[in-house]
SEGUKE-850892 format. One record per residue (C-alpha): residue number from 1; x, y, z; residue in one letter. Coordinates in steps of 0.001 Angstrom, whole numbers, plus 524288, in hexadecimal, padded with zeros to 5 digits. Layout:
BEGIN
<pt seq="NUM" px="X" py="Y" pz="Z" type="A"/>
...
// end
This chain:
BEGIN
<pt seq="1" px="6090C" py="64A24" pz="72AD5" type="M"/>
<pt seq="2" px="5FC2E" py="64B58" pz="724AE" type="S"/>
<pt seq="3" px="5F5D4" py="658DE" pz="72015" type="E"/>
<pt seq="4" px="5E7AE" py="659AF" pz="7200A" type="T"/>
<pt seq="5" px="5E6D1" py="666C6" pz="718B5" type="N"/>
<pt seq="6" px="5F199" py="6668D" pz="70D47" type="D"/>
<pt seq="7" px="5EDAB" py="67331" pz="70A13" type="N"/>
<pt seq="8" px="5F357" py="67882" pz="7174F" type="D"/>
<pt seq="9" px="600E1" py="67421" pz="71345" type="D"/>
<pt seq="10" px="608CF" py="68035" pz="710FC" type="P"/>
<pt seq="11" px="61297" py="678FF" pz="70856" type="E"/>
<pt seq="12" px="606F6" py="67598" pz="6FECF" type="T"/>
<pt seq="13" px="5FEF9" py="681AB" pz="6FF76" type="R"/>
<pt seq="14" px="60A08" py="68C04" pz="700B1" type="P"/>
<pt seq="15" px="600E3" py="69758" pz="6FB4D" type="E"/>
<pt seq="16" px="5F96D" py="6973C" pz="708B5" type="T"/>
<pt seq="17" px="60527" py="6990B" pz="710F2" type="R"/>
<pt seq="18" px="603D0" py="6A685" pz="7165A" type="P"/>
<pt seq="19" px="611BE" py="6AA78" pz="71504" type="E"/>
<pt seq="20" px="611D0" py="6A702" pz="7057C" type="T"/>
<pt seq="21" px="606A6" py="6B0E1" pz="703EC" type="R"/>
<pt seq="22" px="608C6" py="6BEF4" pz="6FF96" type="A"/>
<pt seq="23" px="5FA58" py="6C1DA" pz="70610" type="E"/>
<pt seq="24" px="5F7E1" py="6BCD7" pz="7135B" type="P"/>
<pt seq="25" px="5ECC0" py="6B363" pz="7146D" type="L"/>
<pt seq="26" px="5DFD6" py="6B699" pz="719AF" type="A"/>
<pt seq="27" px="5DA6E" py="6B098" pz="72624" type="L"/>
<pt seq="28" px="5CC65" py="6AB35" pz="726A7" type="P"/>
<pt seq="29" px="5C84E" py="6B7F5" pz="72DE2" type="L"/>
<pt seq="30" px="5CF34" py="6C1BA" pz="72558" type="D"/>
<pt seq="31" px="5C387" py="6C85C" pz="72183" type="A"/>
<pt seq="32" px="5BDFB" py="6C8D6" pz="72FA5" type="W"/>
<pt seq="33" px="5CAD3" py="6CF74" pz="733E8" type="H"/>
<pt seq="34" px="5CA07" py="6D98D" pz="729C9" type="R"/>
<pt seq="35" px="5BACC" py="6DBD6" pz="72C0A" type="A"/>
<pt seq="36" px="5BF7A" py="6DE3F" pz="73AA6" type="K"/>
<pt seq="37" px="5C8AE" py="6E927" pz="7373E" type="G"/>
<pt seq="38" px="5D473" py="6E06F" pz="739A8" type="A"/>
<pt seq="39" px="5E279" py="6E5D1" pz="73434" type="R"/>
<pt seq="40" px="5E821" py="6D96B" pz="72CCA" type="M"/>
<pt seq="41" px="5F5EA" py="6D668" pz="72C36" type="V"/>
<pt seq="42" px="5FCAF" py="6CAEF" pz="7269B" type="A"/>
<pt seq="43" px="601E9" py="6C12E" pz="7313F" type="F"/>
<pt seq="44" px="60685" py="6B294" pz="72FA7" type="A"/>
<pt seq="45" px="601DA" py="6B366" pz="72156" type="G"/>
<pt seq="46" px="5F3E7" py="6B7D3" pz="723D6" type="Y"/>
<pt seq="47" px="5ECC7" py="6C48D" pz="72441" type="A"/>
<pt seq="48" px="5E9F5" py="6C70D" pz="7332E" type="M"/>
<pt seq="49" px="5E3B4" py="6D07C" pz="73A6D" type="P"/>
<pt seq="50" px="5ED96" py="6D7F3" pz="742BF" type="V"/>
<pt seq="51" px="5E352" py="6E14E" pz="748F5" type="Q"/>
<pt seq="52" px="5D592" py="6E666" pz="74928" type="Y"/>
<pt seq="53" px="5D438" py="6F1B4" pz="752C5" type="E"/>
<pt seq="54" px="5E174" py="6F2BD" pz="756F7" type="G"/>
<pt seq="55" px="5EC03" py="6E872" pz="75DB9" type="I"/>
<pt seq="56" px="5EBFF" py="6EE32" pz="76BB7" type="I"/>
<pt seq="57" px="5DD1C" py="6EF2E" pz="76C3A" type="A"/>
<pt seq="58" px="5DC0F" py="6E078" pz="76646" type="E"/>
<pt seq="59" px="5E5B6" py="6DC1B" pz="77013" type="H"/>
<pt seq="60" px="5DF60" py="6E23C" pz="77C54" type="L"/>
<pt seq="61" px="5D27E" py="6DE2D" pz="777A3" type="W"/>
<pt seq="62" px="5D6C4" py="6CFE8" pz="77743" type="T"/>
<pt seq="63" px="5DC5F" py="6D1C7" pz="785BF" type="R"/>
<pt seq="64" px="5CF55" py="6D732" pz="78A2B" type="E"/>
<pt seq="65" px="5C59F" py="6CFE3" pz="782A5" type="S"/>
<pt seq="66" px="5C754" py="6C702" pz="776E8" type="A"/>
<pt seq="67" px="5CED5" py="6C75A" pz="769BE" type="G"/>
<pt seq="68" px="5CC4D" py="6C019" pz="75D3F" type="L"/>
<pt seq="69" px="5D777" py="6BC24" pz="75600" type="F"/>
<pt seq="70" px="5D8FD" py="6B55D" pz="74843" type="D"/>
<pt seq="71" px="5E412" py="6ABDF" pz="748BB" type="V"/>
<pt seq="72" px="5DF87" py="6A337" pz="73C87" type="S"/>
<pt seq="73" px="5EDB5" py="6A66B" pz="73722" type="H"/>
<pt seq="74" px="5F1DD" py="69C95" pz="74060" type="M"/>
<pt seq="75" px="5F46A" py="68DA1" pz="73CD4" type="G"/>
<pt seq="76" px="5E9D9" py="68469" pz="740EF" type="Q"/>
<pt seq="77" px="5EE96" py="67622" pz="73F1F" type="L"/>
<pt seq="78" px="5E9C5" py="668F2" pz="74368" type="T"/>
<pt seq="79" px="5F24D" py="65C20" pz="746F0" type="V"/>
<pt seq="80" px="5EBD6" py="64F6B" pz="74789" type="A"/>
<pt seq="81" px="5EF97" py="6420C" pz="7468E" type="G"/>
<pt seq="82" px="5F432" py="63611" pz="74F68" type="E"/>
<pt seq="83" px="600AE" py="63ACF" pz="7556E" type="G"/>
<pt seq="84" px="5FDB7" py="649E8" pz="753CF" type="A"/>
<pt seq="85" px="6022A" py="64B61" pz="7616D" type="V"/>
<pt seq="86" px="61027" py="644B0" pz="76069" type="A"/>
<pt seq="87" px="6118F" py="64BA2" pz="75276" type="A"/>
<pt seq="88" px="60E6C" py="6597D" pz="75848" type="L"/>
<pt seq="89" px="61766" py="65780" pz="76455" type="E"/>
<pt seq="90" px="621FF" py="6536B" pz="75AC1" type="A"/>
<pt seq="91" px="6203F" py="66226" pz="75597" type="L"/>
<pt seq="92" px="61D16" py="66A7D" pz="762AF" type="M"/>
<pt seq="93" px="6210C" py="669AA" pz="770F2" type="P"/>
<pt seq="94" px="61361" py="669AA" pz="77643" type="G"/>
<pt seq="95" px="60E44" py="65DDE" pz="77DDF" type="D"/>
<pt seq="96" px="602B8" py="659A3" pz="77526" type="L"/>
<pt seq="97" px="6005C" py="64D51" pz="77B1D" type="Q"/>
<pt seq="98" px="5FB5C" py="653F0" pz="786AB" type="A"/>
<pt seq="99" px="5F34B" py="65DEC" pz="78016" type="L"/>
<pt seq="100" px="5E5B0" py="6599A" pz="78157" type="K"/>
<pt seq="101" px="5DA0A" py="65B03" pz="776DE" type="P"/>
<pt seq="102" px="5D497" py="66958" pz="77836" type="G"/>
<pt seq="103" px="5E203" py="66E37" pz="77D58" type="R"/>
<pt seq="104" px="5EC42" py="6764D" pz="7766D" type="M"/>
<pt seq="105" px="5FA9E" py="67AAC" pz="7782E" type="R"/>
<pt seq="106" px="603BF" py="684E0" pz="773DD" type="Y"/>
<pt seq="107" px="60F61" py="67EAF" pz="76C62" type="S"/>
<pt seq="108" px="61A8C" py="67F77" pz="76295" type="L"/>
<pt seq="109" px="61ED4" py="67AC4" pz="75669" type="L"/>
<pt seq="110" px="62DD5" py="67915" pz="75751" type="L"/>
<pt seq="111" px="6390A" py="675D0" pz="74DAC" type="D"/>
<pt seq="112" px="643C3" py="66CAE" pz="74FD5" type="E"/>
<pt seq="113" px="64CA9" py="67525" pz="757F2" type="S"/>
<pt seq="114" px="63FCD" py="67943" pz="7612B" type="G"/>
<pt seq="115" px="63D5C" py="685E8" pz="75987" type="G"/>
<pt seq="116" px="62F7E" py="68AFF" pz="75A57" type="I"/>
<pt seq="117" px="6293A" py="68900" pz="74C1A" type="L"/>
<pt seq="118" px="61BD2" py="68D0D" pz="75151" type="D"/>
<pt seq="119" px="61312" py="68EC8" pz="75DE0" type="D"/>
<pt seq="120" px="60604" py="688AE" pz="75DAB" type="L"/>
<pt seq="121" px="5FA41" py="683D9" pz="76430" type="M"/>
<pt seq="122" px="5F77D" py="67573" pz="76370" type="I"/>
<pt seq="123" px="5E8B4" py="67005" pz="76770" type="T"/>
<pt seq="124" px="5E541" py="66263" pz="76A0B" type="N"/>
<pt seq="125" px="5D7A0" py="6611A" pz="763CC" type="R"/>
<pt seq="126" px="5D680" py="6530B" pz="7667B" type="G"/>
<pt seq="127" px="5D804" py="64C4F" pz="758E1" type="D"/>
<pt seq="128" px="5E212" py="656FB" pz="754C2" type="H"/>
<pt seq="129" px="5EA76" py="66252" pz="75811" type="F"/>
<pt seq="130" px="5E81F" py="66F64" pz="753DD" type="Y"/>
<pt seq="131" px="5F35B" py="6790D" pz="752B9" type="V"/>
<pt seq="132" px="5F433" py="6875D" pz="7502C" type="V"/>
<pt seq="133" px="5FFC4" py="68D5B" pz="74B7C" type="V"/>
<pt seq="134" px="6047A" py="6999F" pz="74822" type="N"/>
<pt seq="135" px="600EA" py="6A03D" pz="73B60" type="G"/>
<pt seq="136" px="60D8B" py="6A522" pz="73735" type="A"/>
<pt seq="137" px="61317" py="696A1" pz="73910" type="T"/>
<pt seq="138" px="60787" py="68E75" pz="7363B" type="K"/>
<pt seq="139" px="60CD4" py="6898D" pz="727CD" type="W"/>
<pt seq="140" px="619A6" py="68671" pz="72D86" type="D"/>
<pt seq="141" px="61388" py="67FD1" pz="73838" type="D"/>
<pt seq="142" px="60A01" py="677C4" pz="72FFA" type="I"/>
<pt seq="143" px="6166B" py="67432" pz="7277A" type="G"/>
<pt seq="144" px="61ED9" py="66FD0" pz="733DD" type="H"/>
<pt seq="145" px="613D0" py="667B4" pz="73805" type="L"/>
<pt seq="146" px="6114E" py="661F6" pz="72B07" type="R"/>
<pt seq="147" px="61F77" py="65DDA" pz="72AED" type="E"/>
<pt seq="148" px="620C0" py="659B7" pz="738F2" type="H"/>
<pt seq="149" px="61409" py="652BA" pz="73BB5" type="L"/>
<pt seq="150" px="612EF" py="6435E" pz="73833" type="P"/>
<pt seq="151" px="60ACF" py="63F9C" pz="72BAB" type="D"/>
<pt seq="152" px="5FF68" py="63A75" pz="733B1" type="D"/>
<pt seq="153" px="5FDFD" py="64643" pz="73B67" type="I"/>
<pt seq="154" px="5F3B5" py="65081" pz="73521" type="T"/>
<pt seq="155" px="5F61C" py="65ED4" pz="733E8" type="L"/>
<pt seq="156" px="5EAD4" py="6677D" pz="73097" type="N"/>
<pt seq="157" px="5EB09" py="67681" pz="72D5E" type="H"/>
<pt seq="158" px="5DE88" py="67C7E" pz="731AA" type="L"/>
<pt seq="159" px="5DED1" py="6864F" pz="72732" type="D"/>
<pt seq="160" px="5CFFA" py="68856" pz="725C7" type="E"/>
<pt seq="161" px="5CF72" py="68CDF" pz="733FD" type="H"/>
<pt seq="162" px="5D18F" py="69A4C" pz="73B57" type="G"/>
<pt seq="163" px="5D532" py="69CDB" pz="74834" type="L"/>
<pt seq="164" px="5D018" py="6A825" pz="75279" type="L"/>
<pt seq="165" px="5D599" py="6AB6D" pz="75F9A" type="A"/>
<pt seq="166" px="5CC9A" py="6B179" pz="769E4" type="L"/>
<pt seq="167" px="5D4C4" py="6B768" pz="7743F" type="Q"/>
<pt seq="168" px="5D261" py="6BF08" pz="78035" type="G"/>
<pt seq="169" px="5CB0E" py="6BD61" pz="78D27" type="P"/>
<pt seq="170" px="5BE52" py="6BDE9" pz="7877F" type="K"/>
<pt seq="171" px="5C063" py="6B48C" pz="77BE2" type="A"/>
<pt seq="172" px="5B934" py="6A9A1" pz="78338" type="A"/>
<pt seq="173" px="5ADBD" py="6B1B2" pz="78523" type="A"/>
<pt seq="174" px="5ABD2" py="6B572" pz="7773B" type="A"/>
<pt seq="175" px="5B078" py="6A7AA" pz="77243" type="L"/>
<pt seq="176" px="5A581" py="6A10E" pz="77BC8" type="G"/>
<pt seq="177" px="59B96" py="6A9D8" pz="77697" type="R"/>
<pt seq="178" px="59BC7" py="6A4A6" pz="768C5" type="L"/>
<pt seq="179" px="59422" py="6976D" pz="76DF6" type="G"/>
<pt seq="180" px="59E3D" py="68D47" pz="76952" type="L"/>
<pt seq="181" px="59A9B" py="67F00" pz="76A12" type="T"/>
<pt seq="182" px="5A55E" py="6752D" pz="76F0F" type="P"/>
<pt seq="183" px="5A974" py="66B20" pz="76365" type="A"/>
<pt seq="184" px="5A993" py="65FDD" pz="76C7E" type="S"/>
<pt seq="185" px="5A3E2" py="65CD8" pz="7792C" type="G"/>
<pt seq="186" px="5AA1A" py="66098" pz="78597" type="G"/>
<pt seq="187" px="5B2F0" py="66B37" pz="77F3E" type="M"/>
<pt seq="188" px="5B16C" py="67834" pz="78676" type="P"/>
<pt seq="189" px="5AC07" py="684EF" pz="78191" type="M"/>
<pt seq="190" px="5B68F" py="6901D" pz="77E52" type="P"/>
<pt seq="191" px="5B5E0" py="6958C" pz="78C1C" type="D"/>
<pt seq="192" px="5B8E9" py="68841" pz="7928F" type="G"/>
<pt seq="193" px="5C4A9" py="685DB" pz="78972" type="L"/>
<pt seq="194" px="5D117" py="6890C" pz="79137" type="K"/>
<pt seq="195" px="5DE84" py="68F0F" pz="78C2B" type="F"/>
<pt seq="196" px="5E4A9" py="68518" pz="781B2" type="M"/>
<pt seq="197" px="5D85D" py="67D43" pz="780F9" type="Q"/>
<pt seq="198" px="5D0AD" py="67B50" pz="77389" type="A"/>
<pt seq="199" px="5C3B2" py="675CB" pz="76EAD" type="A"/>
<pt seq="200" px="5BB39" py="67456" pz="762A8" type="A"/>
<pt seq="201" px="5AE55" py="67CF5" pz="761E8" type="F"/>
<pt seq="202" px="5A410" py="67FD8" pz="75888" type="F"/>
<pt seq="203" px="59EFF" py="68E00" pz="7563D" type="W"/>
<pt seq="204" px="592AF" py="68E50" pz="74E67" type="E"/>
<pt seq="205" px="595BD" py="681B3" pz="74858" type="G"/>
<pt seq="206" px="5A308" py="6855F" pz="74505" type="K"/>
<pt seq="207" px="5AF15" py="67DFE" pz="74B18" type="P"/>
<pt seq="208" px="5B8D9" py="68592" pz="75343" type="L"/>
<pt seq="209" px="5C5A6" py="68096" pz="759F8" type="G"/>
<pt seq="210" px="5C79C" py="68959" pz="765E3" type="I"/>
<pt seq="211" px="5D320" py="68B0C" pz="76FAB" type="S"/>
<pt seq="212" px="5D442" py="69335" pz="77B35" type="R"/>
<pt seq="213" px="5E1E5" py="698A9" pz="776C9" type="S"/>
<pt seq="214" px="5E7A1" py="6A3F5" pz="77016" type="G"/>
<pt seq="215" px="5F455" py="6ABBC" pz="76F4B" type="Y"/>
<pt seq="216" px="5F057" py="6B88E" pz="776A5" type="T"/>
<pt seq="217" px="5F139" py="6B50B" pz="7855F" type="G"/>
<pt seq="218" px="5E2D5" py="6B642" pz="786E5" type="E"/>
<pt seq="219" px="5D7F2" py="6AC92" pz="78862" type="D"/>
<pt seq="220" px="5D2EC" py="6A8EF" pz="77BE7" type="G"/>
<pt seq="221" px="5D088" py="69EA9" pz="7703E" type="F"/>
<pt seq="222" px="5D4D8" py="69B11" pz="76415" type="E"/>
<pt seq="223" px="5CAAE" py="696EB" pz="759C5" type="I"/>
<pt seq="224" px="5CD71" py="68E88" pz="74E69" type="S"/>
<pt seq="225" px="5C183" py="68F43" pz="7444F" type="V"/>
<pt seq="226" px="5BE42" py="68CCD" pz="7355D" type="R"/>
<pt seq="227" px="5C346" py="697DC" pz="72C9D" type="A"/>
<pt seq="228" px="5B555" py="698A1" pz="7289D" type="G"/>
<pt seq="229" px="5AFB2" py="69A45" pz="73543" type="D"/>
<pt seq="230" px="5B9E5" py="6A375" pz="73B8E" type="I"/>
<pt seq="231" px="5B3EC" py="6B118" pz="73735" type="A"/>
<pt seq="232" px="5A6F6" py="6ACE3" pz="73D1C" type="A"/>
<pt seq="233" px="5AE10" py="6A871" pz="7494A" type="L"/>
<pt seq="234" px="5B5F4" py="6B631" pz="749B6" type="A"/>
<pt seq="235" px="5A8DB" py="6BCA8" pz="74855" type="D"/>
<pt seq="236" px="5A23C" py="6B68B" pz="75378" type="A"/>
<pt seq="237" px="5AE24" py="6B892" pz="75C1F" type="L"/>
<pt seq="238" px="5B02E" py="6C78B" pz="758A7" type="A"/>
<pt seq="239" px="5A245" py="6C8AC" pz="75AFD" type="A"/>
<pt seq="240" px="5A41E" py="6C5ED" pz="769D1" type="Q"/>
<pt seq="241" px="5A5D0" py="6D271" pz="77141" type="P"/>
<pt seq="242" px="5B2A3" py="6CE1A" pz="7778D" type="E"/>
<pt seq="243" px="5B95C" py="6CB56" pz="76A73" type="V"/>
<pt seq="244" px="5BFAC" py="6D3BF" pz="76141" type="R"/>
<pt seq="245" px="5C954" py="6CFA4" pz="75550" type="P"/>
<pt seq="246" px="5D7F1" py="6D1CB" pz="758D5" type="V"/>
<pt seq="247" px="5E235" py="6D106" pz="74F69" type="G"/>
<pt seq="248" px="5F0D8" py="6CBD2" pz="74EF1" type="L"/>
<pt seq="249" px="5F70E" py="6D8FE" pz="7549F" type="G"/>
<pt seq="250" px="5F032" py="6D619" pz="7611C" type="A"/>
<pt seq="251" px="5F272" py="6C715" pz="76154" type="R"/>
<pt seq="252" px="60128" py="6CAED" pz="76112" type="D"/>
<pt seq="253" px="6008E" py="6D38E" pz="76BA9" type="S"/>
<pt seq="254" px="5F820" py="6CB11" pz="7738A" type="L"/>
<pt seq="255" px="6009B" py="6BEFC" pz="771A6" type="R"/>
<pt seq="256" px="60D89" py="6C707" pz="77575" type="L"/>
<pt seq="257" px="60670" py="6CBE8" pz="781F8" type="E"/>
<pt seq="258" px="603B0" py="6BDF1" pz="784FB" type="A"/>
<pt seq="259" px="6123F" py="6B97C" pz="78256" type="G"/>
<pt seq="260" px="60DC6" py="6B0BB" pz="77843" type="L"/>
<pt seq="261" px="6184C" py="6AE3A" pz="76D68" type="P"/>
<pt seq="262" px="61615" py="6B063" pz="75E48" type="L"/>
<pt seq="263" px="61CDE" py="6A71C" pz="754D1" type="Y"/>
<pt seq="264" px="6243F" py="6AE04" pz="74C09" type="G"/>
<pt seq="265" px="62843" py="6B88B" pz="7560D" type="H"/>
<pt seq="266" px="62A3C" py="6B23B" pz="763B6" type="D"/>
<pt seq="267" px="62C9A" py="6A402" pz="75EEC" type="L"/>
<pt seq="268" px="632C9" py="69E8B" pz="752E3" type="S"/>
<pt seq="269" px="639BC" py="692FA" pz="74F4D" type="E"/>
<pt seq="270" px="646CA" py="698D7" pz="7557A" type="K"/>
<pt seq="271" px="63F6E" py="69A95" pz="7615F" type="T"/>
<pt seq="272" px="63F01" py="68D23" pz="76B55" type="D"/>
<pt seq="273" px="632E2" py="68B75" pz="774F6" type="P"/>
<pt seq="274" px="63B1B" py="68D96" pz="78164" type="V"/>
<pt seq="275" px="6409A" py="69A6C" pz="77CC4" type="S"/>
<pt seq="276" px="63240" py="69F26" pz="7791B" type="A"/>
<pt seq="277" px="62C9A" py="69B2A" pz="786C9" type="G"/>
<pt seq="278" px="624C1" py="6914A" pz="78085" type="L"/>
<pt seq="279" px="62A60" py="684FD" pz="78962" type="A"/>
<pt seq="280" px="61CB6" py="68374" pz="78E2D" type="F"/>
<pt seq="281" px="61979" py="67D47" pz="780F9" type="A"/>
<pt seq="282" px="622E1" py="67223" pz="7834E" type="I"/>
<pt seq="283" px="61CF7" py="669FB" pz="78E49" type="P"/>
<pt seq="284" px="62494" py="66100" pz="79793" type="K"/>
<pt seq="285" px="62124" py="65404" pz="78FE6" type="R"/>
<pt seq="286" px="625A1" py="65A6C" pz="7832E" type="R"/>
<pt seq="287" px="632D0" py="66022" pz="788BF" type="R"/>
<pt seq="288" px="6358E" py="65253" pz="78EA0" type="A"/>
<pt seq="289" px="63299" py="64ABF" pz="782A8" type="D"/>
<pt seq="290" px="635DB" py="65426" pz="777F7" type="G"/>
<pt seq="291" px="631B1" py="64EC9" pz="76A9D" type="G"/>
<pt seq="292" px="62FF6" py="65D11" pz="7647B" type="F"/>
<pt seq="293" px="6386D" py="663F5" pz="75C44" type="P"/>
<pt seq="294" px="64316" py="66AFF" pz="76391" type="G"/>
<pt seq="295" px="63F5C" py="663E0" pz="76EA7" type="A"/>
<pt seq="296" px="64D9E" py="661B0" pz="773CD" type="G"/>
<pt seq="297" px="6517C" py="67100" pz="771C7" type="R"/>
<pt seq="298" px="6463D" py="6742E" pz="77877" type="I"/>
<pt seq="299" px="647B3" py="66C44" pz="78446" type="V"/>
<pt seq="300" px="65525" py="6712F" pz="784AF" type="Q"/>
<pt seq="301" px="650C8" py="67FA9" pz="78571" type="L"/>
<pt seq="302" px="64735" py="67C32" pz="78FE0" type="L"/>
<pt seq="303" px="650EF" py="67619" pz="797E2" type="A"/>
<pt seq="304" px="65CB2" py="67FC8" pz="795BB" type="G"/>
<pt seq="305" px="655E7" py="68CAA" pz="7930A" type="G"/>
<pt seq="306" px="655E7" py="69605" pz="78700" type="V"/>
<pt seq="307" px="65DBF" py="6A148" pz="783C3" type="P"/>
<pt seq="308" px="650F2" py="6AAC1" pz="78166" type="A"/>
<pt seq="309" px="643E8" py="6AB27" pz="78542" type="L"/>
<pt seq="310" px="637F4" py="6B0A3" pz="780F8" type="R"/>
<pt seq="311" px="63418" py="6BBE4" pz="78956" type="A"/>
<pt seq="312" px="62B08" py="6C75A" pz="78BEC" type="G"/>
<pt seq="313" px="62F2D" py="6D400" pz="78BCB" type="L"/>
<pt seq="314" px="62862" py="6E1A2" pz="79121" type="A"/>
<pt seq="315" px="62E03" py="6ED36" pz="78B3D" type="L"/>
<pt seq="316" px="62DD3" py="6FA39" pz="7919E" type="D"/>
<pt seq="317" px="62811" py="7064F" pz="78AC7" type="G"/>
<pt seq="318" px="61E23" py="7054F" pz="77F72" type="R"/>
<pt seq="319" px="626B8" py="6FF89" pz="773D7" type="M"/>
<pt seq="320" px="624D6" py="6F247" pz="76F32" type="A"/>
<pt seq="321" px="62FE8" py="6E9EE" pz="76B30" type="A"/>
<pt seq="322" px="62D10" py="6E159" pz="75F13" type="R"/>
<pt seq="323" px="632E5" py="6D450" pz="75A28" type="E"/>
<pt seq="324" px="640D2" py="6D486" pz="75883" type="G"/>
<pt seq="325" px="64402" py="6DEFE" pz="7619C" type="A"/>
<pt seq="326" px="65127" py="6DB9E" pz="769CB" type="V"/>
<pt seq="327" px="65133" py="6D8E7" pz="777DF" type="V"/>
<pt seq="328" px="65C47" py="6DDCF" pz="77F69" type="L"/>
<pt seq="329" px="66226" py="6DC8F" pz="78CC8" type="S"/>
<pt seq="330" px="66B2F" py="6E78F" pz="78DA6" type="G"/>
<pt seq="331" px="67351" py="6E85E" pz="7811E" type="D"/>
<pt seq="332" px="67146" py="6DA48" pz="77FBA" type="R"/>
<pt seq="333" px="666E1" py="6D36C" pz="77579" type="E"/>
<pt seq="334" px="65EF0" py="6C92C" pz="77CD0" type="V"/>
<pt seq="335" px="65346" py="6C710" pz="77444" type="G"/>
<pt seq="336" px="648A2" py="6CADE" pz="76B5D" type="A"/>
<pt seq="337" px="63AFC" py="6CE92" pz="76ADB" type="V"/>
<pt seq="338" px="63254" py="6C3E4" pz="763E6" type="T"/>
<pt seq="339" px="624E0" py="6CB57" pz="76687" type="S"/>
<pt seq="340" px="62196" py="6D8E2" pz="76BC2" type="G"/>
<pt seq="341" px="6173A" py="6E327" pz="76C93" type="G"/>
<pt seq="342" px="60FAC" py="6ECD1" pz="7746E" type="F"/>
<pt seq="343" px="6067B" py="6E62C" pz="77E2E" type="S"/>
<pt seq="344" px="5F8E0" py="6EB62" pz="77E18" type="P"/>
<pt seq="345" px="5F60A" py="6E4C0" pz="78BD3" type="S"/>
<pt seq="346" px="601FC" py="6E949" pz="792BF" type="L"/>
<pt seq="347" px="60420" py="6F5D3" pz="78C05" type="Q"/>
<pt seq="348" px="6136C" py="6F3C9" pz="7896F" type="R"/>
<pt seq="349" px="61AF5" py="6EC70" pz="77FBC" type="P"/>
<pt seq="350" px="61E7C" py="6DEF0" pz="78174" type="I"/>
<pt seq="351" px="62689" py="6D538" pz="77A2C" type="A"/>
<pt seq="352" px="62B1D" py="6C6B1" pz="77A18" type="M"/>
<pt seq="353" px="63918" py="6C41A" pz="7777F" type="A"/>
<pt seq="354" px="642FC" py="6B98A" pz="777A8" type="Y"/>
<pt seq="355" px="64DAE" py="6BDA2" pz="78156" type="V"/>
<pt seq="356" px="65A3A" py="6B72C" pz="78776" type="E"/>
<pt seq="357" px="65390" py="6AC92" pz="79134" type="A"/>
<pt seq="358" px="65B21" py="6B38F" pz="79D75" type="A"/>
<pt seq="359" px="65486" py="6C04C" pz="79A02" type="L"/>
<pt seq="360" px="64643" py="6BA9D" pz="798E3" type="A"/>
<pt seq="361" px="64345" py="6BB98" pz="7A6FA" type="A"/>
<pt seq="362" px="637B8" py="6C4F4" pz="7AA0E" type="P"/>
<pt seq="363" px="63C8D" py="6D1AB" pz="7AF8F" type="G"/>
<pt seq="364" px="6482D" py="6D218" pz="7A68B" type="T"/>
<pt seq="365" px="64B7B" py="6E039" pz="7A08D" type="R"/>
<pt seq="366" px="64ECA" py="6E081" pz="791FD" type="L"/>
<pt seq="367" px="64F07" py="6EA2D" pz="78768" type="E"/>
<pt seq="368" px="647E5" py="6E8EF" pz="778D5" type="I"/>
<pt seq="369" px="64E44" py="6EFC2" pz="76DDA" type="D"/>
<pt seq="370" px="6432D" py="6F5DB" pz="764E0" type="V"/>
<pt seq="371" px="64819" py="6FCCB" pz="7593A" type="R"/>
<pt seq="372" px="654D5" py="701F6" pz="76176" type="G"/>
<pt seq="373" px="64CBC" py="70586" pz="76E73" type="K"/>
<pt seq="374" px="64F82" py="6FD28" pz="77B1F" type="R"/>
<pt seq="375" px="64212" py="6F9C3" pz="78124" type="L"/>
<pt seq="376" px="64257" py="6F552" pz="78EF3" type="A"/>
<pt seq="377" px="63B89" py="6E817" pz="79045" type="A"/>
<pt seq="378" px="639F4" py="6DE05" pz="79CC2" type="M"/>
<pt seq="379" px="63774" py="6CFBA" pz="79B36" type="V"/>
<pt seq="380" px="62A5F" py="6CC51" pz="7A013" type="V"/>
<pt seq="381" px="622AC" py="6BF1A" pz="7A147" type="P"/>
<pt seq="382" px="61AF5" py="6B9C0" pz="79538" type="L"/>
<pt seq="383" px="60F50" py="6BBDD" pz="793E0" type="P"/>
<pt seq="384" px="60F3D" py="6CAB5" pz="79488" type="F"/>
<pt seq="385" px="5FFBB" py="6CA62" pz="7966D" type="V"/>
<pt seq="386" px="5FB2C" py="6BE8C" pz="79EE8" type="P"/>
<pt seq="387" px="5F488" py="6B2E5" pz="79658" type="H"/>
<pt seq="388" px="5E4FC" py="6B27A" pz="79994" type="R"/>
<pt seq="389" px="5E2D8" py="6A4CA" pz="7940C" type="Y"/>
<pt seq="390" px="5D6A4" py="69DBA" pz="79970" type="H"/>
<pt seq="391" px="5DCD6" py="691E1" pz="79EBC" type="R"/>
// end
């Protein structure tokens, strides 16, 4: 596999790998966040804003209006070359043959046993595929792709680009006010994009890649922009009356309410797509034809069932259960919490956990051991808060 940006190879430039540095790396918007009063924390090797005015206020503002998130820590990759579809389908279970230009899909990088190496978004941009991977795993993902893609497939890491997410019911109105110009004839303006569609635009002559997507359960957009242009774009968006900057804390509580798994917590290489409730990412053709890592095992799990399933839990009282808390049925340990917290929208604690499949049906009463105290909980359908995507 060829690499168009050799400096992005973590093996040849280890000093750039976040996990090898004593100090977290700065995002292109680092000074912008600090000027806005953000409290910065280390996350995925970067200094990132965890909150500005407060997690609950930012969470509720996003649900009601529009929150602006900096997700530039995530890895933005392009994959190109003749045979790219087949090469990518050999590494992930999505039906990329059926993915039309301007459309995107959620998919998974899998190991040979069907374990999840990462979850990702992949977009057909016509002459290449655009892939967004998790920030904490991007260097491993790049290494995995370099190792397994054929030599005539080109992988490029867009390390000179940032990524903004504008999320909430008023996101389209705010973005539409910027006066974006489609990069090619016939492409819709942002308000015309539907969920999981993407297009290229210009804003004041600056190129943007925009998708109608996000990880909050709300309508919204993700905007890929050159690092040199990101501060001006963030200023323009934050100047809209609907928009406020929002940090990592609210992003996590929003995605939890939306029932969306977080890699490294709800997903790992020890987790398979069926147990994780992600079988929708393996369409009919791929189930029949196989050809992706772990296909044999995953097809067996689809047919025969799994011992445990990712489930939503609504807790009684006000105390939250955090990752690692044991789930009990009577005196028997039947699972463990992978994500948990207090839901600002529902005003109650919620959690996601892997529990024995026989106990994963909504309405099942369980308990969670939190520091020696048993909290009553009930299995409820995911998502906790209904998605409001623009379909």
